[in-house]
N, C-alpha and C positions, 0 to 999 in steps of 0.2 A: 492378531492385535489390530485394533481399529485405528483409522486414520487419525482420529483425536489423540489417541495415546501416542502414536508416532510424533504428531505435531507438538504434543506436550514435551517430549524429549528433546525435540530441537529448539523449542523455546527455552527450555532449562539450560541447553548447552548454550545458546546465545547470551543468556544472562550470565553464566558462569564465565564466558569469554570476555564479557563486558568487564566483570570484576578482575580478571586476570590482568587485562590490560590497564586498568585502573591501578592496581598495585604496582605494576611495572613502571608506570608513569610516575607515580608517587614516589617510589624508591630511587628513581633516576632523575628527580626534578631538576638537578644542577645541570643536566644535558640541555634543559629547555631555558636555562637562565633563571631558574626559580629558587628561592631561598628554602632551607629546611622548614623554618618557621611557617612560610606560606603553604608548603606541602602537608604540614602537620594539621592545618585546618581542614583539608579534604576529608570527608567523612564517607562518601559514596559517589559512584558515578552519576552523572547528571542524566535527564530525560534524552538528550541527544545520543548519548553513548549506547543507552539501551535500544533505542530506534535503529541506529546504525547497524548494530548487530543482527537486528532482524532482517535488514535487507541488504547489507553491504558485505555479506561473507560469501564468497563463491562456493565454498565448500558445504556450507549449510544449504545453500540454494540447490546445489546438485543433490543433496540428500533429500531435500523437500520435493524435488521434481521425481525422485525414484519413489518416495512414499506415496506420492499422488498416483503414479503409474501403478503401483502395487494394489492400491485401495479400489480405484476406479475399474469398472468392467470393460472389456475391449470396446463395446459400442460407445462408450462415454470417453475413451481415451485410446486411440489405436496403438500409438507408440509412446516414447518419452515426451511428457509435456515440456513446454518452455517455462522456465521459472527464471526470472531475472529482477534486477532492481537497481535504483540509483539513490544515493543518499545526499541530501542537501542540509547542512546544518542549520540554516535559517530559511523558514518557510515564507511564503508570500503573506504580506500583511494587509489587512482590510480595515475599512473605516465605514461606520454605519450609524444611523440615527443623527442626533443632534450633537453628539459627542465628537471632538476632534482626536480622540484616542485612538491609536492604531493597535490592532490585536493580530496575533498569527492566526491565519485561517486553520491550519492542520500541521501536524508533525509527519503525517503519513497518509498517503493515499493508496488503497488497496485497489487494483484493477484486474478484473477477471474477463478474459476472452475466450469463447468456445466456437470453433469453426465447425458447424454442422454440415455433413455431407449435403450436397444438393442446394445449399443456400448461397446466395451471393454476398451476404453480409453476416458477420459473426454475431452471436448473443454476446451480451455484455452485462456485467455487474460492477459496481464501484462502491466504495466506502471510505469516508473521511475518518481519520482517527486523531484526537487530540491527547497527547501523552502527559501523565503526571505520576511523579514518584512518590511513594508513600509507604508508611509501616504497615498499613492496613488496606483493603480493597475499597477505599474511598478517598476522594480528593480532599476531604476536609472542606471547611468553610471557606469559600471563594469571595474574595473582595476586590475592589478597585479594577484594575484591568483584567484580571482573571475573571471577575464576576461579569464584566461587559462582554467577554468572549463567551461566556456560558449562555448568555441571552441569545446570541446568535444560533448556538447549537439547539436551543430550546425552540427557535422559531425560524425556520429556513425560508419563511415568506419575506423576511427582512431584506431590503435592498441593500447591496453592498458595493463599494467601490475599492478599486486597487490604487491608492494614491501614489504609489511608487513605480507605477508602470510594469508590475509583475505580470499582469495580464492585460490584453487589449480589451476593447470594448465588447459588450456581449452582442448576440444577434438581435437586432431589432430593439435597441434601446441603449441607455448611457450607463445603467447600473445593472449589476448581475442580481437576479432573483433565482437562487438555486432550487428553489422549490419547483420551479417551472420546468417540466419535462415529464418523462414517462414515469408511471407509479409513484406519484408524489406522496402517497401514504406509506411507502416502504422506508424504514430507517436508512438514512444516508449518512448520519454523522454520529460518532460514539466517543466517549472517554476511554482511553485505555490507561488503567492504572497499574504501574509496574511496582512491584516490591523494591524498597530501598534497603532492604536487608539482604545478607548473603543466603539466606534460606527464608522462604515464605511459609514453611511449615508452622502451624500454630497461630497464623495471623489471619485465619478466616477467608483466605483467598479461596474462590470457587475451584474444587478438584485439586487443591494445592498446586495450582499453576501459578507461576509468578507474575503473569499478566492476566488481568481481568477487564472486562469491558462493561460499560454502563451508559445509560441515556442521560440527557440533560432535561429533566422535567421542570416546567415552570414551578417555582417554589409556591407553596401554599402561605397564606398569611401567618406570621409568626415563624416561618422556617427560613433558614439561609439557603443560599445557592450551594449546591453540593451535588457531586455525581457519585454514585455507589456502584461498584463492579458486581453484577449479579451473575455473570457468565464468564467461564474462563476463555482466553483468547484462543486456546486449542479448539474448544467446541465451536467459537466464532469462525474460525478459519476453516474448520471441517465443513460447517455450512455454506461458506463462502465457496469453497472449491465446488461443492455440488450444485451450487446456484441458489439455494434456499436464502442465504443472507447477502446482503448488499442491494443497492437500488440498480435497476436495469438502466443501461445507457446505450445510445446508438453511435456508430461511427460517423453517421449522416444526420446533422441536426437541423431541424426547422427553425424558422425565426423566433418561435416562442419556447424552443427546448434549450434553456440555459444550461441545465444539469449536463446534458450530453456535449454541448460546446465546451463547457468548462473542463470536463474529463479529457476530451480531445486536445485541447490546447495545454492542459497540465503534462500530457504524455509528451507532446511535442516540445515543450519548454524544459522538461526535466532531463532528458536524454541530450547529451552533447551533440552539436550539430555534426561534428565529423563521424560520429557513429551513425547518425540517422542516414547519412549518404554512402556509408561504406557498403560494399559488396561482400556478401559472405557465400563462400562456396561456388562463386562464379554465376550466380543466378540473381537477377535484379528483380526480386519479388514483387515489389510495388507496381511494376508495370503490368502485372497479371490482374491484380485486384487492389484497389485503393487501401482496404483494411490491412492488407498484408505489410503496408508500410511500418506497422507497429511491430510485427513480427521481425522485419528486417532490422529495424532499429535496436530492439531488445536483444536480438540474437548477436548483433554486433557487439553490444554492450557486455554480454556474457562471454563471448570469445576474448575480447580484450581484458576483461577482469581476470579470467583464468590463465591468460598468458603472462600476466604481470603479478599474479598473487603467488604466495607460497605454495609449493605442491603439497597436497594432502599426504599427511604422513602414513595413512593407510595404503597408500599406492606408490609403486615405483614411477620414475619419471615416464618411462616408456607406456605404462598402463594409463597414466594421467592424459598423456597426448592421445591415446588411442580412445579413451573415454570422451575427450573433447571432440574428436573427429566424428565418433559415432553419434553425439548428440546433436551436432550440427547437421550430419546426414539425415537423422531422423526428422528433425523439424522441417528441413528442406523437402524431403520426400512426402511428408504429411501435406505441406502447403501446396505442392504440385498436384497432388491427388484431389485436394479439396478444390482447386481451381477447374480440374478436368471434370469435376462431378456435376458442373452446371453449365449448361450452353446458353444460358440467359445472358444477353448482352449487357454490360455495365458501362456507364460513361467512363472514359479514361480519367485517371486522377490528374489534376492540375499539376504543373511542374512545382516541385518542392523547393522553397526557399527558406533560408534561416529566418526563425521568428524575430519580429521586431521587439526592442525593449531589452531590459538586462537578461543576462544568460542565468541559467538556474531555474529553480522551481521547487515544487514540493517533492519530498521524498516519495518514492513510488516502489511497491512490490507488485510485480506483473506476473500473472499465471495465465498461460493459454494452452488450450488442449483442442485436438481435432477428433471428431468422432460422429457416428451416425445418429445416435440419440440426443434429444435436446437437453438443456439444463433443467434442473428442478424448478418449479415455479417460485418465484421470489415471494418470501413471507413478509407480512407487514410488521408486526411488532414482535420480532424475534428475539429481542433482548428482554428477559424477565424484569418486571418492575420491582424496585426494592420494597421491602416491608415497610409499613407505616410506622412513623415514629412520632412521639408526642411533640407538640410544639415547644420551642425553646424561649 
């Protein structure tokens, strides 16, 4: 079975879980102080519910890590990868152009790290995703605020500001221009269209996957703003794991690299501060290499999530704890080997302090591997364009 097939099963499971939780909350609305009349108006989970199930379910993250390990050759992933995530119901809002309208930047940030043997800094990929629920793999005609947000995804050279202090100032300027940075030609933001039905069969979703991704293309005269999903999320994530999909980013950003600086700050703001400074397994990894601070933070997130979540029904409690310990040991062992593989001196990381501004940030799905081989080269236009349609 291919990695894409495994990923599609996990995506389907995440959607089924979202529906199960929706049904339970709707049938027990009185527990939340809601009337039956109000609950009866609910027809489907919202986009936040579907996104949260993609990133905030420890059992699914563990299955994703094992699927990646089984699919990648040993030179690309020596042992169990680190797969972690955090969910924030409200993403950062941005303002741009002459409009005072604020729009959410993204519902999800996918981040990929690959710690290659002998290198002092990891390879990175990142991708922004804006979610939209629909009965078909297309957003439909976007208007007002949604159309304004579409214009940003169609042109990332647009200067943006974070009026609510969700992010600090960019390096070397007062407004962020996310197109600035490595490989600006590579797709860095997509629309993720999720089926608003219990089954996406017969709705023309690519590969019958309940999530599809599409790009925001500047509309031609006579056409409305709309994104159409042309690739399954399973296929998109498979390419993301391999390195083909997603825009490269660096843990050390130059003054004109807004993209890398944004991804780095997004990771630091999204993870609770108490998890960022928590030591896991008695090893303070960030003191070895600055880039390992992200491994430390997300490993702590994963440990805390597993300890406070419901035990997987497929495992006994003892097996669950053993699996948790083994995963922590595997990641720690790989991190130590990566540090030892290079004798090149690196400037010691600056003392870490809690980021200024409001806590929280964009939801993140973080995937990290350790291996001897590099990631695949990032592709430019990896999302297929939609077929041409007549003007309306």
